[in-house]
N, C-alpha and C positions, 0 to 999 in steps of 0.2 A: 458550258458557256452559251449565252443567248446568241442566236445566229444574226440578230439585228445589231449586236454590240459594235462591230466595226463601222456600220453605217451611222449609228448613234454617235460614236466617237467623232467621225468625220463631220457630221452636221454640227455638233457642239463646237468643235474646234474652229470650224469656218465662221460660225456666228460669233463666237467669243472673240476671235482674232479681229474680226471686223468692227466690233463694238467696244472692245476693252478700254480704249482711250477715253471714250465718253463716260464710261462707268467710273474709271479711275479719276477722271477730272471732277466728276460729281462728288466723289468721296473727299478729295483734297479740298474742294471748294467749301465743304462743310467743316472739315477738321482743321484745315489751315497748316497742317504739319505733314511734310512729305514722308517722314519715317512712320508715323502713325497711319498715314494714308496707305502706305505699302502694306503694313500689317493687316489693316482692315480689308484692303483689296484682295489679299491672299485668302482671307476668311470668306469673302464674297465669292471669289472664284470657286472655292471648294463647295460652298453652299449651292452655287448655281449648278455645278456638276452633279452633286448629290440629288438635287431636285429637278434635274433636266427632264425627267419623265413627266413632271407636272406642267412643263412649258407647252403651250399649244402652238404647234407649227403654224406659221402664217401670221402670228401676232407680232407685236413689237418686242424684239429680244432685248433691246436697250432699256425700254421701259420696265420690262420684267426684271432685268438685272439691277436697275436703279431701285426698284421696290425692295429687293433683297438687301442692297447696299444701305438703303434708308434704315432698315431694321438693324443692321450690323452697326451703323453709326450710332443709332439711339442706344444700343447695348453698350457700346464703347463709352458714350457720354455718361451713362448711368454709373459705370464702373469708375469713372474719373471725375466725378462731380466736384471734387475739391479744386480742380483747375479753374482759373478765372477766364481762360480764353475759349472755353468750349461753349457751345450754344445750348439753349434749353430744348426740350423735346418739341415744343411749339414752334420755335424758330427753325429747327431742322425740318419740321413738317412744311412750314411756309416756303422755305428755300427749295425743298424737294418738289413741291407743287409747281413752283416757278420754273425750276430746271426741267421738269417733265414737259411743261408747255413749250419750253425752248427746243427740246428734243423733237417734239412733234412738229413744230414749225420748221425746223431744219430739214426734217424728212420731206415735208411738203415742198419746200423750196428746191430740194435736190430732185424730186420727181418732176417739178415744173421745168427745171433747168435741163434735165434729160430730154423732156418733150421738145423744148425749144432747140436744143442741139440737133435733135432729129429732123427739124424743119430746115436746117441749113443745107446748102448744097453738099454733095458728097465730098468735094474738094475741101470745103471749109470744115466739114466734120473731121476729115482726116488730119487737117492741120491742127485742129483743137486737140485731137487725141495725141498727136505727136508732141505737141507743146506741153500739155498738162498731164496726160496719163503716163507718158513715157519720160517726162521731165527733161525734155530737150530745151536748150536755150534758144532764144530768138536768133542769135548769131549762128549757132550750129545749124539751124534750119535754113537760114538764109544761104549759108555756104552749101548746104546739101542740095538746095533747089536752084542755086546759081542766081539768087536775087540779092538785092541790097538789103542791109539790115533796116534801113529807114522804110523801104518799100514794104517789108514784111511787118514792121511795126504798124504801118498804116492799114495793112490788111487785117491784122489782129485787132486794131482799134475798131475797124468797121464790124468785125465779127462780134466783139464785145458789145458794141452799141446795139446790134441786132438782137443779141441775146438779152440784153437789159430791157429793151423795148418789149420783146416777146414775154419776158417774165413779168414785167409790170402789167401788161394787158391781162395775162392769165391770173395774176394775183388779185387784180381789181375785180375780175369777173367771178372769182371764187367766193 
C-alpha cells in the first residue's frame, strides 16, 4: 500500500466534505430531479475519488468537481434523450459556465468577508464567531454576557454595518 494513501484519503475527504453541497446543488440545478441528482452525485463522487491524483492541490476543488459533474450530467442527458424535461448539451454548458462564475464570485466574497472580519476588534470578532460559527442565538449570547437582547442586537447591527461597508469598499476597489 502507498504510504501517502492515508494522507491522500484525509485530504480528499476534507475537500469533498467542504464542497459536496455546492457540487450536489449544481447537479440538481441542471437535472431538476432529486433522485436522479443523487445517482449522478454518487457517480461524480466516485469519479472524483478515482481521479483525485489528477487534481492539482491549491486549485479550486469545487470547480474541478463541477467539471466532472458537468460531464456526468451530459452523459446522463444523452442516455435519457427521450425525456422532455432534460436540457440540451448546449444549455447544460451555458448553465455550467454561469454556475462556475457564481462559485468563483462566492469564493472571492468569502475571502473579502474574512479579511473584513479580521479588521474588527478582537471582542467583535469573538462575538461574530460565537454567533455564526458556533450557531448561538442572540438571546443565548445576551444571557451568557449578562446583556439585554436589544443591546446585543444593536451591537450585531453595528458589526454587520461595518462588515457591509468594508466589503463594499473592497469589492469596488477589486
